C-alpha positions in Angstrom: 0.0 0.0 0.0 1.0 3.6 -0.5 1.0 4.4 3.2 3.2 1.4 4.1 5.8 2.8 1.6 5.6 6.2 3.3 6.1 4.7 6.7 9.1 2.8 5.5 10.6 6.0 4.2 9.9 7.7 7.5 11.5 4.9 9.5 14.5 4.9 7.1 14.9 8.7 7.6 14.9 8.3 11.4 17.4 5.5 11.3 19.7 7.6 9.1 19.3 10.5 11.6 20.2 8.3 14.6 23.2 6.9 12.7 24.4 10.4 11.7 24.2 11.5 15.4 26.2 8.5 16.5 28.9 9.2 13.9 29.1 12.8 15.2 29.5 11.4 18.7 32.5 9.3 17.8 34.2 12.0 15.8 35.4 15.4 16.8 32.2 17.2 15.8 30.6 20.2 17.6 27.5 19.2 19.5 24.2 21.0 19.4 24.2 21.7 23.1 26.3 24.5 24.5 29.4 23.3 26.3 30.8 25.4 29.2 34.1 27.2 28.3 36.9 26.4 30.6 39.2 29.3 31.6 42.6 29.2 33.2 44.5 32.0 34.9 48.1 32.7 33.9 50.8 32.9 36.6 54.2 34.5 36.2 56.4 33.0 33.5 53.6 31.6 31.3 55.0 31.5 27.8 52.7 31.0 24.8 54.4 28.7 22.3 53.5 28.4 18.7 54.0 24.6 18.5 53.2 21.6 20.7 56.9 20.9 21.1 57.2 24.1 23.2 60.8 24.7 22.1 62.4 27.8 23.5 63.4 29.4 20.3 62.7 32.9 18.9 60.6 31.5 16.0 58.5 29.3 18.3 57.4 31.8 20.9 54.7 34.4 20.8 55.1 36.1 24.1 54.4 35.8 27.9 50.7 35.6 28.6 50.2 38.6 30.9 50.2 37.5 34.5 46.7 37.3 36.2 44.9 37.3 32.8 43.1 34.3 31.3 43.4 31.8 28.5 40.7 29.5 27.1 41.5 25.8 27.6 41.0 24.1 24.2 42.6 20.7 24.8 44.8 18.8 27.3 47.6 17.5 25.1 49.4 15.6 27.9 50.0 16.1 31.6 52.6 18.9 30.9 51.1 20.7 27.8 47.7 22.4 27.2 46.4 23.9 24.0 44.9 27.3 24.8 43.7 30.5 23.2 44.7 34.0 24.4 42.8 36.7 22.6 43.1 35.7 18.9 46.4 33.7 19.5 46.2 30.0 19.6 49.1 28.1 21.0 50.5 25.9 23.8 51.4 26.5 27.5 53.0 24.5 30.2 50.3 23.2 32.6 52.3 24.3 35.7 52.0 28.0 34.6 48.2 28.2 34.6 45.4 27.5 37.1 41.9 26.4 36.2 39.0 28.6 37.4 35.3 28.0 37.7 34.3 31.5 36.6 33.8 33.4 33.4 36.1 36.4 33.7 35.1 39.9 32.7 38.5 41.1 31.7 39.9 38.1 30.0 42.9 39.8 28.3 45.1 42.8 28.8 43.6 45.6 26.7 44.1 49.3 26.1 47.7 49.5 27.0 49.7 52.0 24.9 53.3 53.0 24.4 55.2 55.6 22.4 58.4 55.6 20.3 61.2 57.7 21.6 61.7 61.1 20.0 65.4 60.5 19.4 65.1 57.7 16.9 62.6 55.5 15.1 62.5 51.7 15.3 61.6 48.6 13.4 59.0 45.9 13.8 60.5 42.5 13.5 58.9 39.1 12.9 61.0 37.7 15.8 62.5 39.2 18.9 66.0 39.3 17.4 67.8 41.4 14.8 68.5 38.2 13.0 64.9 38.1 12.0 63.0 40.0 9.2 62.0 43.7 9.4 58.3 44.1 8.8 58.2 47.9 8.7 59.8 51.0 10.3 58.0 53.2 12.9 59.0 56.9 12.8 60.5 58.6 15.8 58.0 60.1 18.3 55.1 58.0 17.1 52.5 57.6 19.8 49.7 55.4 20.9 51.1 52.0 19.7 49.0 49.1 21.0 51.0 46.9 23.5 50.0 43.3 23.8 52.8 41.7 25.9 56.5 41.1 26.1 59.0 38.4 25.5 62.7 37.7 26.1 64.9 38.0 23.0 68.4 38.8 22.2 70.3 42.0 23.1 70.9 44.2 20.0 74.2 45.9 19.4 74.5 48.8 21.9 71.6 47.7 24.0 71.4 46.5 27.6 68.0 44.8 27.9 66.8 41.5 26.5 63.1 42.5 26.6 61.1 43.0 23.4 57.5 44.2 23.2 54.9 42.5 21.0 52.8 45.3 19.5 50.4 46.3 16.7 51.1 49.4 14.7 48.9 51.2 12.2 50.6 54.0 10.1 49.0 57.4 9.8 49.3 57.4 6.0 47.6 54.0 5.6 45.2 53.1 8.2 44.2 49.8 6.4 47.7 48.3 7.1 48.1 46.8 10.5 51.6 45.4 11.5 52.1 43.0 14.3 55.5 42.1 15.6 58.3 42.8 18.0 60.0 46.1 18.8 63.0 46.5 21.1 62.0 47.8 24.5 64.8 50.4 24.8 63.3 52.2 21.7 60.0 52.7 23.4 58.8 55.0 26.2 55.7 56.0 28.1 54.4 52.4 28.5 51.1 52.5 30.4 50.9 50.8 33.8 50.1 47.1 33.6 47.0 46.6 35.8 46.9 43.3 37.7 43.7 41.4 37.2 42.2 40.7 40.6 39.4 38.5 39.3 39.7 35.2 41.0 37.9 32.1 42.0 37.8 31.0 45.7 38.1 27.5 44.5 41.0 28.2 42.1 43.2 25.1 41.5 46.5 24.3 40.0 46.0 22.5 36.7 46.1 18.7 37.1 45.6 17.1 33.7 44.9 13.7 35.1 42.1 15.0 37.3 40.5 17.3 34.8 40.9 15.2 31.6 37.7 13.4 32.2 35.7 16.6 32.9 36.9 18.5 29.8 37.3 15.6 27.4 34.1 13.7 27.5 34.5 10.0 26.6 32.5 8.5 23.8 30.1 6.7 26.1 29.1 9.8 28.0 28.8 11.7 24.7 26.5 9.0 23.4 24.3 9.2 26.5 24.1 13.0 26.3 23.2 13.0 22.6 20.7 10.1 23.1 19.0 12.0 25.9 18.6 15.0 23.7 17.7 13.1 20.5 15.2 10.5 21.8 12.5 13.0 22.8 12.8 14.8 19.5 12.6 11.6 17.5 9.6 10.4 19.5 7.9 13.7 18.9 8.5 13.5 15.2 7.3 9.9 15.1 4.1 10.8 17.0 3.4 13.8 14.6 4.1 11.7 11.5 1.9 8.9 12.9 -1.0 11.3 13.4 -0.6 12.7 10.0 -0.6 9.3 8.3 -3.5 8.1 10.4 -5.5 11.2 9.5 -4.7 10.6 5.8 -5.8 7.0 6.1 -9.1 8.0 7.8 -9.8 10.6 5.0 -9.1 8.0 2.4 -11.3 5.5 4.0 -14.1 8.1 4.2 -13.7 8.8 0.5 -13.8 5.1 -0.3 -16.9 4.5 1.8 -18.6 7.5 0.3 -17.8 6.2 -3.2 -19.1 2.8 -2.3 -22.3 4.3 -1.0 -22.8 6.3 -4.2 -22.2 3.2 -6.3 -24.7 1.3 -4.3 -27.3 4.0 -4.6 -26.7 4.2 -8.4 -27.1 0.4 -8.7 -30.2 0.4 -6.6 -31.7 3.2 -8.7 -31.0 1.3 -11.9 -32.6 -1.8 -10.4 -35.7 0.2 -9.6 -35.9 1.6 -13.1 -35.5 -1.9 -14.6 -38.2 -3.3 -12.3 -40.6 -0.5 -13.2 -40.0 -1.1 -16.9 -40.6 -4.8 -16.5 -43.8 -4.1 -14.6 -45.0 -1.8 -17.3 -44.1 -4.3 -20.0 -45.9 -7.1 -18.1 -48.9 -4.9 -17.7 -49.0 -4.1 -21.4 -48.6 -7.8 -22.3 -51.4 -8.7 -20.0 -53.6 -6.0 -21.6 -52.8 -7.3 -25.0 -53.6 -10.8 -23.9 -56.9 -9.6 -22.5 -57.8 -7.9 -25.7 -56.9 -10.9 -27.8 -58.9 -13.1 -25.5 -61.9 -10.9 -25.7 -61.7 -10.7 -29.5 -61.3 -14.5 -29.7 -64.4 -14.9 -27.6 -66.3 -12.6 -29.9 -65.2 -14.4 -33.0 -66.1 -17.7 -31.4 -69.5 -16.4 -30.6 -70.1 -15.2 -34.1 -69.0 -18.5 -35.7 -70.7 -20.9 -33.4 -74.0 -22.6 -34.7 -77.1 -22.3 -32.7 -80.5 -23.9 -33.6 -82.6 -21.5 -35.5 -86.3 -21.1 -35.2 -88.6 -19.7 -37.8 -90.3 -16.4 -37.4 -93.8 -15.9 -38.4 -95.6 -12.7 -39.0 -98.9 -13.9 -37.7 -100.5 -16.7 -36.2 -101.9 -17.7 -39.5 -98.6 -18.6 -40.7 -98.5 -21.3 -38.2 -101.3 -23.2 -39.7 
């Protein structure tokens, strides 16, 4: 039947839906429910590395995550390494230099810190905190309001005394569409704003222990299956009930139409039978009338042809003599 085919299609669709959800569970796929973001607070000496090897080389280090500010925990790589995000920078930190918190911080990153370039000479932005790197652009002397992000330890240029470099963003006056990011040598900068310590904290703040927190942040496949099943089953049941009601209603309407058609056919047949009966009655009546007329005529003919004894008629009594 047509409706059995439709129900088979519906059941097939539901099975595909369940299978797809299960495949999402086993893979690294984003779930439909909102997962809580885990933050960690940086302590002094928290280096943000570019690669998971966390090698201390100029080309593998972004900068120090500003102390007391927060990173988003993305993944526990192992008990010593955590993949994190600070502002727009994604990298790796050593687990001993961050502490997990159970809060959503308001001031997550260090923002709105500015510095100027000294009036005596300009400086260059480098792609690494060393003069062995590549110059990205030159900043003119006396340039003000350069955006400071953090600092890093680099080499000491010729004639310098410090090994501190600043990671900054610089936008030239003459071309505001170009934004340069890189390192400038700290001794060429001045008027650095005060770095405000972030006092946001959690009374239950804990040192990161990968072994203790792996299970809470990296849900195993079984738990993911249970969560998705709990979310999916009511939805699937609701869809099944709605589809069942729709199909049932369609079947009822079809049955009504079939019954109506059957009634009309029956009425039509009955009316034809009545017409035939009436015609037969009329025909029989006519036949009977004809028979009666024939019978009457035959009787008359018989009477006219039959021989009766005849008696003479006399005009008077004299004739009898």
